[in-house]
N, C-alpha and C positions, 0 to 999 in steps of 0.2 A: 504494500500500500504506500502510495506517495502522498505526502502532505505538502500542499503548495502554500507558499506564503509570499506576500508582496508588501514591501514597506517603503516609505519615503524616508530615506536615511537623513536627509537634510532637516526634516521636521521631527523625526521620530527615531533618534539615535538608539533608544532603548528597545526598539522593535516591539512596541506595545500595541500598535494599531495595525492589524493585518488588513490590507486594502484589497484583498483578492475578490471580494464580492462587489466592490465599487468599480473595478476596472477589468471586467471579464475579457475584453478585447485584447488588452495588453497581456493578461495572463495567458490567453490562448496563443498569442503570437510568440511569447517567450517559451511556452511549452513545446510548440512546434519546432522552434530552434534547438531546444535541448534534445528533443528526440532525434532530430537530424544529426546533431553533433555526436550523440551516443552511437548512432548507426555508423557514422563515418569512422569513428575511432575503433569500433568493434571490427570493422573490415580490415583495419590496419594493425590490429593487435597481434602480437606474437602468440603462438600456441603455448599453453601452459606446460611447464616442465614438471614431470612427475618424478 
């Protein structure tokens, strides 16, 4: 399970106010970028050594 969080660190350095519900478009865009990045590095990953 992935817990998503989005904070405005200029205004909320203590990360007290999760903005995920207020900015779903930004959250979805960042999530898509994260998924694409993970797929990219997975393709380039070396096989595990046993």
